[in-house]
C-alpha positions as CSV (number, residue, x, y, z in Angstrom):
1,M,101.4,-145.6,-39.1
2,L,98.8,-147.6,-36.4
3,D,96.4,-144.6,-37.0
4,R,96.1,-145.1,-40.7
5,Y,96.5,-149.4,-40.8
6,P,95.0,-151.5,-37.8
7,P,97.5,-154.4,-36.8
8,K,96.8,-157.4,-38.8
9,A,95.3,-159.2,-35.6
10,T,92.7,-157.5,-35.4
11,A,91.6,-156.5,-39.1
12,G,91.6,-160.2,-40.9
13,P,88.6,-162.2,-41.7
14,S,90.3,-165.0,-39.7
15,S,90.3,-163.4,-36.4
16,G,86.6,-163.2,-35.9
17,T,86.5,-159.5,-35.6
18,P,85.2,-156.7,-37.5
19,P,87.9,-154.3,-39.2
20,L,88.4,-151.2,-37.4
21,P,86.9,-147.9,-38.8
22,P,88.9,-145.6,-40.8
23,P,90.3,-142.8,-39.1
24,P,88.5,-139.3,-38.6
25,S,91.0,-137.6,-40.8
26,A,90.1,-140.2,-43.9
27,L,86.2,-139.3,-43.9
28,K,86.9,-135.6,-44.9
29,S,85.2,-134.6,-47.7
30,P,87.0,-133.2,-50.6
31,G,87.5,-129.4,-50.9
32,P,85.3,-127.5,-53.4
33,R,84.4,-128.5,-56.8
34,P,85.0,-126.1,-59.6
35,A,82.1,-124.7,-61.3
36,P,80.6,-126.2,-64.2
37,A,80.4,-124.3,-67.6
38,E,77.0,-123.3,-68.6
39,G,74.8,-125.4,-70.6
40,A,77.2,-128.3,-69.8
41,T,74.2,-130.4,-68.2
42,A,70.5,-131.0,-69.0
43,P,68.3,-128.8,-66.1
44,G,67.7,-131.6,-62.9
45,E,71.3,-133.2,-63.7
46,R,74.1,-132.7,-61.4
47,P,77.7,-132.0,-63.3
48,A,80.5,-134.6,-62.6
49,P,83.4,-132.7,-61.8
50,E,86.1,-132.7,-64.5
51,G,88.4,-135.0,-65.2
52,L,85.9,-137.8,-63.2
53,I,84.0,-140.5,-64.5
54,R,80.2,-139.6,-63.9
55,L,78.4,-142.7,-63.3
56,E,74.6,-143.2,-64.0
57,R,72.5,-144.9,-61.5
58,P,71.6,-148.3,-63.1
59,F,67.7,-148.4,-64.1
60,D,65.2,-149.6,-61.6
61,L,62.3,-151.3,-62.8
62,D,60.5,-151.4,-59.3
63,E,61.0,-147.5,-59.3
64,F,59.8,-147.2,-62.7
65,S,56.8,-149.3,-61.9
66,R,56.3,-146.7,-59.1
67,M,55.8,-143.9,-61.7
68,L,52.9,-145.3,-63.3
69,G,49.5,-143.5,-62.4
70,E,51.3,-140.2,-63.7
71,T,50.3,-138.2,-66.4
72,A,53.5,-138.4,-68.7
73,I,56.4,-140.2,-68.2
74,R,59.7,-140.4,-70.2
75,V,62.3,-142.9,-69.2
76,T,65.6,-144.7,-70.5
77,V,65.3,-148.0,-70.8
78,P,68.5,-150.6,-71.2
79,H,67.7,-152.9,-73.9
80,D,67.1,-156.1,-71.8
81,A,64.5,-154.3,-69.6
82,L,62.5,-153.1,-72.7
83,A,60.3,-156.1,-72.6
84,E,59.5,-155.7,-69.2
85,V,59.1,-152.3,-68.5
86,L,56.4,-152.9,-71.8
87,R,54.8,-155.7,-69.5
88,R,54.7,-153.6,-66.5
89,V,52.8,-151.0,-68.6
90,T,50.1,-153.1,-70.1
91,D,49.6,-155.1,-66.7
92,F,49.1,-151.2,-65.1
93,M,46.6,-150.2,-68.0
94,G,44.8,-153.7,-67.8
95,F,43.0,-152.0,-64.9
96,G,41.7,-149.8,-67.2
97,I,41.8,-146.7,-65.1
98,Y,44.9,-145.3,-66.6
99,I,45.3,-145.7,-70.4
100,Y,49.1,-144.7,-72.1
101,S,50.0,-143.6,-75.2
102,V,53.0,-145.6,-75.8
103,T,55.8,-144.4,-77.9
104,V,59.5,-146.1,-77.6
105,R,62.4,-145.0,-80.3
106,P,66.5,-146.0,-79.7
107,A,68.1,-143.6,-77.0
108,P,70.4,-141.5,-78.7
109,S,73.8,-143.8,-79.1
110,E,75.5,-145.4,-81.5
111,L,74.6,-148.9,-80.2
112,L,70.8,-149.7,-79.5
113,K,72.2,-150.0,-75.3
114,G,68.8,-148.2,-74.3
115,F,65.5,-146.9,-75.5
116,V,63.3,-144.0,-74.5
117,V,60.2,-144.9,-73.7
118,E,57.0,-142.1,-73.1
119,L,54.1,-142.6,-71.9
120,Q,51.1,-140.3,-72.2
121,R,47.9,-140.9,-70.5
122,V,45.2,-140.7,-72.9
123,D,41.2,-140.8,-72.7
124,Y,38.9,-142.3,-75.4
125,D,36.4,-139.7,-77.0
126,P,33.2,-141.7,-78.4
127,E,32.5,-138.6,-80.4
128,T,35.4,-138.8,-82.5
129,K,36.1,-142.5,-81.7
130,A,39.5,-141.5,-80.9
131,W,41.9,-141.5,-78.0
132,K,43.2,-138.2,-77.1
133,P,45.5,-136.7,-74.2
134,F,44.4,-136.8,-70.8
135,V,42.7,-133.4,-69.7
136,E,42.7,-133.0,-65.8
137,R,39.0,-132.2,-64.7
138,G,39.9,-131.2,-61.5
139,A,38.3,-133.2,-58.1
140,A,34.5,-133.6,-57.5
141,E,33.4,-132.3,-54.6
142,T,31.3,-134.3,-52.6
143,S,29.8,-134.0,-48.9
144,P,29.7,-136.3,-46.1
145,P,26.8,-139.0,-45.4
146,D,24.5,-137.9,-43.5
């Protein structure tokens, strides 16, 4: 019994000492998980074991900001973060190096809890006087200065 529950004198906040770590037997991982049914999840998603609740990672504005600079970005943004996401995109485009075509649509749910934001990098074509999708031209080769 003492292996699982340390004496109250050593594990309480009043004693001033930190609680003891759990015994090694409590740190063992559960047995093998059942295999998911084919097509049950989208590519890149890890399936949740049957009977368990799948927890979504909360949206992180800083992580989104680090993605800016990519050619194409697609994220689902919570309702309360949409204004900040659009502000960060426009601030990023203010440098004039990366310009995006921005598409915002409601996420597939009954309530407007989230929005799908798609960014596609574009370039201005002076001949047609229109924005066109960005095409990677490759790196220019330059010789080192003498």
